C-alpha angles and dihedrals in degrees: 000000000000122000091238091056092052091049091049091048090053092048090052091047091055091048088049091054089052091048093241101120120122119217089255093052091046090056090049091049092050091049092049091046091052091047089053092049092049091049091049093049092048090051092049093048089050091053093047091049088059096045122112130190117220115210128209092274093053095254115146119224124187113243108256123219115239117243115250113253 
């Protein structure tokens, strides 16, 4: 996510806290917030996909994703 988008999201958040958001700005804020969340999740998944567990013997095992219940 670009720095300008994060700054704009923060500006809209502060306006939201003051109760000064228009319906248009609220839609923009929600879209930017969702974009930020999606970006954060993608980054986290990328890190976890490159994570290895080292056992007592020094063997590396790729971190396995849990099955959905």
